[in-house]
C-alpha positions as CSV (number, residue, x, y, z in Angstrom):
1,X,112.5,74.9,144.2
2,X,111.1,77.6,146.5
3,X,107.7,78.7,145.3
4,X,108.5,82.4,145.6
5,X,111.3,81.9,143.0
6,X,108.9,80.4,140.4
7,X,107.3,82.7,137.8
8,X,104.6,81.8,135.3
9,X,105.6,83.6,132.1
10,X,101.9,83.9,131.0
11,X,101.1,85.8,134.2
12,X,104.2,87.9,133.7
13,X,103.1,88.9,130.2
14,X,99.5,89.6,131.4
15,X,100.7,92.1,134.1
16,X,103.2,94.0,132.0
17,X,102.6,97.2,130.0
18,X,103.3,97.4,126.2
19,X,106.6,99.1,125.4
20,X,109.2,99.6,122.7
21,X,109.7,95.8,122.5
22,X,106.1,95.2,121.5
23,X,106.2,98.0,119.0
24,X,109.3,96.5,117.4
25,X,107.6,93.1,117.2
26,X,104.5,94.7,115.6
27,X,106.6,96.4,112.9
28,X,108.6,93.3,112.1
29,X,105.4,91.1,112.1
30,X,103.6,93.7,109.9
31,X,106.4,93.6,107.3
32,X,106.7,89.8,107.4
33,X,103.0,89.2,106.9
34,X,102.7,92.0,104.3
35,X,105.1,90.0,102.1
36,X,103.0,86.9,102.7
37,X,100.0,88.8,101.4
38,X,101.9,89.8,98.3
39,X,102.8,86.2,97.5
40,X,99.2,84.9,98.1
41,X,97.8,87.2,95.4
42,X,100.7,87.7,93.0
43,X,99.8,84.9,90.5
44,X,96.5,86.4,89.6
45,X,98.1,89.6,88.2
46,X,100.4,87.5,85.9
47,X,97.5,85.6,84.3
48,X,96.5,88.2,81.6
49,X,100.1,88.4,80.4
50,X,100.7,84.6,80.6
51,X,97.6,83.9,78.5
52,X,99.3,85.9,75.7
53,X,102.8,84.6,76.3
54,X,101.9,80.9,76.4
55,X,99.1,81.1,73.9
56,X,96.5,79.6,76.3
57,X,93.1,79.5,74.6
58,X,91.0,79.4,77.8
59,X,91.6,81.7,80.8
60,X,89.8,79.1,82.9
61,X,92.8,76.8,82.5
62,X,94.5,79.0,85.1
63,X,91.9,78.1,87.8
64,X,93.8,75.2,89.2
65,X,97.1,77.2,89.1
66,X,95.5,80.0,91.1
67,X,94.1,77.5,93.5
68,X,97.4,75.6,93.8
69,X,99.0,78.0,96.4
70,X,95.8,77.9,98.5
71,X,95.8,74.1,98.3
72,X,99.5,74.2,99.5
73,X,98.4,76.5,102.4
74,X,96.0,73.8,103.5
75,X,99.0,71.5,104.1
76,X,101.4,74.2,105.2
77,X,99.3,75.6,108.0
78,X,99.1,72.4,110.1
79,X,102.5,71.0,109.0
80,X,104.6,74.1,109.8
81,X,102.3,75.0,112.7
82,X,103.3,71.7,114.3
83,X,106.9,72.5,113.4
84,X,106.6,75.8,115.3
85,X,105.2,74.0,118.3
86,X,108.2,71.7,118.3
87,X,111.1,73.8,117.2
88,X,110.0,77.4,117.9
89,X,107.9,80.1,116.3
90,X,110.9,82.0,115.0
91,X,112.4,79.0,113.4
92,X,109.2,78.0,111.7
93,X,108.7,81.6,110.4
94,X,112.2,81.5,108.9
95,X,111.6,78.1,107.3
96,X,108.3,79.3,105.9
97,X,109.9,82.4,104.4
98,X,112.7,80.5,102.7
99,X,110.2,78.0,101.3
100,X,107.8,80.4,99.7
101,X,110.6,82.8,98.7
102,X,112.6,80.1,96.8
103,X,109.5,78.6,95.0
104,X,108.0,82.0,94.2
105,X,111.3,83.1,92.7
106,X,111.5,79.8,90.7
107,X,108.1,80.5,89.2
108,X,109.6,83.4,87.2
109,X,111.3,80.7,85.1
110,X,108.3,78.4,84.7
111,X,107.3,77.5,81.1
112,X,104.0,75.7,81.4
113,X,100.8,75.6,83.4
114,X,101.9,72.4,85.1
115,X,105.2,73.8,86.2
116,X,103.7,77.0,87.5
117,X,101.0,75.0,89.3
118,X,103.5,72.8,91.1
119,X,105.7,75.8,92.1
120,X,102.7,77.7,93.4
121,X,101.6,74.6,95.4
122,X,105.1,74.4,97.0
123,X,105.2,78.1,97.7
124,X,101.7,77.8,99.3
125,X,103.1,75.4,101.9
126,X,105.5,78.1,103.1
127,X,102.8,80.8,102.8
128,X,100.4,78.8,104.9
129,X,103.0,77.9,107.5
130,X,103.8,81.5,108.2
131,X,100.3,82.5,109.3
132,X,99.7,80.3,112.4
133,X,103.2,81.0,113.7
134,X,103.2,84.8,113.3
135,X,99.7,84.9,114.9
136,X,100.8,82.7,117.8
137,X,104.0,84.7,118.3
138,X,102.1,88.0,118.6
139,X,99.4,86.5,120.8
140,X,102.0,85.0,123.2
141,X,103.8,88.3,123.7
142,X,100.6,90.3,124.3
143,X,98.7,90.6,127.6
144,X,95.5,88.5,127.6
145,X,93.4,91.7,127.5
146,X,95.1,92.8,124.2
147,X,95.6,89.4,122.4
148,X,92.7,89.9,120.0
149,X,93.9,93.4,119.1
150,X,97.5,92.1,118.6
151,X,96.3,89.4,116.2
152,X,94.0,91.7,114.2
153,X,96.7,94.4,113.8
154,X,99.4,92.0,112.8
155,X,97.0,90.3,110.4
156,X,96.1,93.6,108.8
157,X,99.5,93.6,107.0
158,X,98.2,90.8,104.8
159,X,95.8,93.2,103.1
160,X,98.4,95.8,102.4
161,X,100.7,93.2,101.0
162,X,97.9,91.9,98.8
163,X,97.5,95.4,97.3
164,X,101.1,95.7,96.2
165,X,101.1,93.4,93.1
166,X,98.7,95.9,91.4
167,X,101.0,98.9,91.2
168,X,104.0,96.6,90.3
169,X,101.9,95.0,87.5
170,X,100.7,98.4,86.3
171,X,104.1,100.1,86.2
172,X,106.7,97.4,85.6
173,X,105.0,94.5,83.9
174,X,104.7,96.4,80.5
175,X,108.5,96.9,80.5
176,X,109.8,93.7,82.1
177,X,107.0,91.1,81.5
178,X,105.2,88.8,83.9
179,X,108.4,87.3,85.6
180,X,109.0,90.7,87.4
181,X,106.1,89.8,89.7
182,X,107.7,86.6,90.8
183,X,111.1,88.2,91.1
184,X,109.7,90.6,93.7
185,X,107.7,87.8,95.4
186,X,110.8,85.7,95.8
187,X,113.7,88.0,96.3
188,X,112.1,90.2,99.0
189,X,111.3,87.4,101.4
190,X,114.8,86.0,101.0
191,X,116.2,89.4,102.0
192,X,113.8,89.8,104.9
193,X,114.8,86.4,106.2
194,X,118.0,88.1,107.5
195,X,115.9,90.7,109.4
196,X,113.8,87.9,110.9
197,X,116.9,86.0,112.0
198,X,118.5,89.1,113.5
199,X,115.6,90.9,115.1
200,X,112.5,88.6,115.6
201,X,112.3,87.2,119.2
202,X,111.4,83.6,120.0
203,X,108.2,82.9,121.9
204,X,108.9,83.2,125.6
205,X,106.2,80.6,126.3
206,X,107.9,78.2,123.9
207,X,111.2,78.8,125.7
208,X,109.7,78.2,129.1
209,X,107.9,75.0,127.9
210,X,111.2,73.7,126.6
211,X,112.8,74.6,130.0
212,X,115.4,76.9,128.4
213,X,115.8,78.9,131.5
214,X,118.7,81.1,130.5
215,X,117.0,82.0,127.2
216,X,113.8,83.0,129.1
217,X,115.8,85.2,131.5
218,X,117.5,86.9,128.6
219,X,114.2,87.4,126.8
220,X,112.7,89.1,129.9
221,X,115.8,91.5,130.0
222,X,115.2,92.2,126.3
223,X,111.5,92.9,126.9
224,X,112.0,95.0,130.1
225,X,115.6,96.1,130.4
226,X,116.8,96.5,133.9
227,X,114.4,94.0,135.4
228,X,115.9,92.1,138.3
229,X,114.9,88.6,139.2
230,X,115.7,86.8,142.4
231,X,118.7,84.4,142.0
232,X,117.5,80.9,141.3
233,X,114.2,82.0,139.7
234,X,112.5,79.3,137.7
235,X,110.3,80.2,134.7
236,X,107.3,78.0,133.9
237,X,104.1,77.8,131.9
238,X,100.9,76.3,133.3
239,X,99.4,74.0,130.6
240,X,95.9,72.6,131.2
241,X,94.5,69.5,129.7
242,X,93.2,70.0,126.2
243,X,89.5,69.2,125.7
244,X,88.5,66.8,122.9
245,X,87.6,68.0,119.4
246,X,84.0,66.8,120.0
247,X,83.5,69.6,122.5
248,X,83.1,71.9,119.5
249,X,79.7,70.4,119.1
250,X,78.3,70.5,122.7
251,X,75.0,72.3,123.4
252,X,74.3,75.3,121.1
253,X,77.8,74.8,119.6
254,X,76.4,71.8,117.7
255,X,74.6,74.4,115.5
256,X,77.0,77.4,115.8
257,X,80.2,75.6,114.9
258,X,78.9,74.3,111.5
259,X,77.4,77.7,110.8
260,X,80.8,79.4,111.5
261,X,82.5,76.9,109.2
262,X,80.0,77.6,106.5
263,X,80.6,81.4,106.9
264,X,84.3,81.0,106.7
265,X,84.1,78.8,103.6
266,X,81.6,81.0,101.7
267,X,83.3,84.3,102.4
268,X,86.8,83.1,101.6
269,X,85.5,81.4,98.4
270,X,84.0,84.7,97.2
271,X,87.0,86.7,98.2
272,X,89.5,84.6,96.5
273,X,87.4,84.5,93.4
274,X,87.4,88.3,93.4
275,X,91.1,88.8,94.1
276,X,92.3,86.0,91.8
277,X,90.3,86.7,88.7
278,X,89.7,90.5,88.8
279,X,92.7,91.5,86.7
280,X,91.7,88.9,84.0
281,X,87.9,89.6,84.0
282,X,88.3,93.3,83.9
283,X,90.9,93.1,81.1
284,X,88.5,90.8,79.2
285,X,85.9,93.6,79.5
286,X,88.3,96.0,77.6
287,X,89.5,97.7,80.8
288,X,93.2,98.6,80.4
289,X,95.4,96.1,82.1
290,X,97.0,98.7,84.3
291,X,93.6,99.9,85.5
292,X,92.4,96.3,86.1
293,X,95.5,95.7,88.2
294,X,95.0,98.9,90.2
295,X,91.3,97.9,90.8
296,X,92.5,94.8,92.7
297,X,94.8,97.1,94.7
298,X,91.8,99.2,95.6
299,X,90.0,96.0,96.6
300,X,92.7,95.3,99.2
301,X,92.8,98.8,100.5
302,X,89.1,98.8,101.0
303,X,89.6,95.5,102.8
304,X,92.2,97.0,105.1
305,X,89.8,99.8,106.1
306,X,87.0,97.3,106.6
307,X,89.2,95.2,108.8
308,X,90.1,98.1,111.1
309,X,86.5,99.5,111.1
310,X,84.7,96.3,112.3
311,X,86.6,95.9,115.6
312,X,84.6,98.4,117.8
313,X,81.2,97.6,116.3
314,X,81.9,93.9,116.8
315,X,82.5,94.5,120.5
316,X,79.3,96.5,120.9
317,X,76.9,94.7,118.5
318,X,78.1,91.1,118.4
319,X,77.5,89.5,114.9
320,X,75.2,92.3,113.7
321,X,78.0,94.1,111.8
322,X,78.9,90.8,110.0
323,X,75.3,90.3,108.9
324,X,75.2,93.9,107.6
325,X,78.4,93.5,105.6
326,X,77.2,90.2,104.1
327,X,73.9,91.8,103.1
328,X,75.6,94.9,101.6
329,X,78.1,92.7,99.7
330,X,75.3,91.1,97.6
331,X,74.4,94.2,95.5
332,X,77.9,95.7,95.7
333,X,79.8,92.6,94.3
334,X,77.0,91.8,91.9
335,X,77.2,95.3,90.3
336,X,81.0,95.2,89.6
337,X,80.5,93.8,86.0
338,X,77.8,96.5,85.3
339,X,79.9,99.5,86.4
340,X,83.2,98.2,84.9
341,X,82.6,99.9,81.6
342,X,80.9,103.0,83.0
343,X,83.7,105.1,84.4
344,X,87.0,104.4,86.1
345,X,86.0,106.2,89.4
346,X,82.8,104.3,89.7
347,X,84.6,101.0,89.2
348,X,87.2,101.9,91.9
349,X,84.5,103.0,94.3
350,X,82.5,99.8,93.9
351,X,85.6,97.6,94.1
352,X,86.8,99.4,97.2
353,X,83.4,98.8,98.8
354,X,83.6,95.1,97.8
355,X,86.9,94.8,99.6
356,X,85.5,96.7,102.7
357,X,82.6,94.2,103.0
358,X,84.5,91.0,102.2
359,X,87.6,91.5,104.2
360,X,85.8,93.4,106.9
361,X,83.5,90.4,107.3
362,X,86.5,88.0,107.3
363,X,88.3,89.8,110.0
364,X,85.1,89.9,112.0
365,X,84.7,86.1,111.6
366,X,88.3,85.7,112.7
367,X,87.5,87.5,115.9
368,X,84.2,85.6,116.4
369,X,86.1,82.3,116.2
370,X,88.3,83.4,119.1
371,X,85.4,84.8,121.2
372,X,82.9,82.0,120.6
373,X,84.8,79.2,122.2
374,X,86.1,78.9,125.8
375,X,89.8,79.4,126.4
376,X,90.7,75.7,126.4
377,X,89.0,75.2,123.1
378,X,89.9,78.5,121.4
379,X,92.9,77.3,119.3
380,X,91.0,74.1,118.3
381,X,87.9,76.0,117.3
382,X,89.7,78.8,115.4
383,X,92.0,76.3,113.7
384,X,89.2,74.2,112.5
385,X,87.3,77.2,111.2
386,X,90.4,78.4,109.3
387,X,91.0,75.0,107.9
388,X,87.4,74.7,106.5
389,X,87.7,78.3,105.3
390,X,90.9,77.3,103.4
391,X,88.9,74.7,101.5
392,X,86.4,77.4,100.4
393,X,89.4,79.6,99.4
394,X,90.7,76.8,97.1
395,X,87.3,76.4,95.4
396,X,87.0,80.2,94.7
397,X,89.6,80.4,91.9
398,X,88.8,76.9,90.6
399,X,85.0,77.4,90.3
400,X,85.7,80.8,88.9
401,X,87.8,79.2,86.1
402,X,85.0,76.8,85.3
403,X,82.5,79.7,85.0
404,X,84.9,81.6,82.8
405,X,85.2,78.6,80.5
406,X,81.4,78.8,80.0
407,X,82.1,82.2,78.3
408,X,79.5,84.0,80.4
409,X,79.4,87.8,80.3
410,X,81.4,89.6,82.9
411,X,78.1,91.0,84.4
412,X,76.8,87.4,85.0
413,X,80.1,86.2,86.5
414,X,80.1,88.9,89.2
415,X,76.4,88.1,89.9
416,X,77.5,84.5,90.5
417,X,80.2,85.8,92.8
418,X,77.5,87.5,94.9
419,X,75.7,84.2,95.6
420,X,78.0,83.1,98.5
421,X,77.1,86.3,100.3
422,X,73.4,85.6,100.0
423,X,73.8,82.2,101.6
424,X,76.3,83.7,104.1
425,X,73.8,86.4,105.2
426,X,71.2,83.7,105.9
427,X,73.6,81.6,107.9
428,X,74.8,84.7,109.9
429,X,71.1,85.7,110.6
430,X,70.5,82.2,112.0
431,X,73.6,82.4,114.2
432,X,73.0,86.0,115.3
433,X,70.6,85.4,118.3
434,X,72.4,82.3,119.4
435,X,75.7,84.1,119.5
436,X,74.1,87.0,121.5
437,X,72.6,84.5,124.0
438,X,75.9,82.7,124.4
439,X,77.7,86.0,125.1
440,X,75.1,87.1,127.6
441,X,75.2,83.7,129.4
442,X,78.9,82.8,129.3
443,X,80.7,85.9,128.3
444,X,83.5,85.9,125.6
445,X,85.9,83.0,125.6
446,X,84.4,81.2,128.6
């Protein structure tokens, strides 16, 4: 084939300007991942009502149930991520949606801790499978100069989704009971699956790799209507050799990679302790259930603001903003139990600041994992960090349940929740100069 009729779709994407196609993809992706965020956190809001409905003596018994969906995500991310590599991002997103929609809906009829735990695990497989595919799809349609922004913005929807169970629990749960949360969490994604099937594009890189030439040409017309390609044009993707996993531990990375993993695990463990147990812990401190549910919503909104706020400081100051957020999180999270019974506005302020620090830090770590490693290692390095972080996320609700079983005061429980941030701040301080040196020497992603 004549070389002038060969087009690398990656180069084509890098050279084009964002337009209405990218905006539509962003809106659909934001909605899709927002529902995912809802389903990740929804079970925690049902716990106070389930304790009464099922006569559960110890709230800590729900720890494994709250961790079950996170455990399922640990399997769903690589399983459905591989499915997306083989059968397409759009197909994998549809499968993920149907899986977590069906099993979340089924949870509305569960009658025991075991049944609910199994259903949450199966839903978690679908929840986990959505994340790598939606991130990959947005990155593959964005120019290289805007890939990090595309990923951060599309991911931000997860915090908005995580804030929605609070209002639903506050307004509807008293009238319709705990199943209403799972009805919403199951029916909405099943309806949105139709929108995904009709409107979401397939990855153009995937289509080119599978040599589906007509589909690639049609996608280019959809992206840039009126574009004319020479007859006989062939669309390709240049794929380099993937370096081995051991390259994550070469040179200074031998120290920085384990520190990054530790930061992911600690921050996600603390975050999922907060988001999973806050409705139950605040209700146990005689806070009205509706107010406890809304506090968790404020946590997510604060996280959304923190996620958007850290992008520019991260570009200018490296890891320093992450260190600052981890240090601030220690007194802020540790004080939640003390202000819970003071006044409603003080509680909402401190909870919002907790979300700002925790999720702001997590979004910063997500970006660091993409910047730290060279291009050829980026997906491997980020994927490993997310996987280790997911282990920490699983332990958050489970360890929290064990601490609750010890019948400790709420004040002490939130002081324990601040401990991961102390360790994280130390790890980030150690990593700070090494990261700055690496960026000065190699530049981002090189």
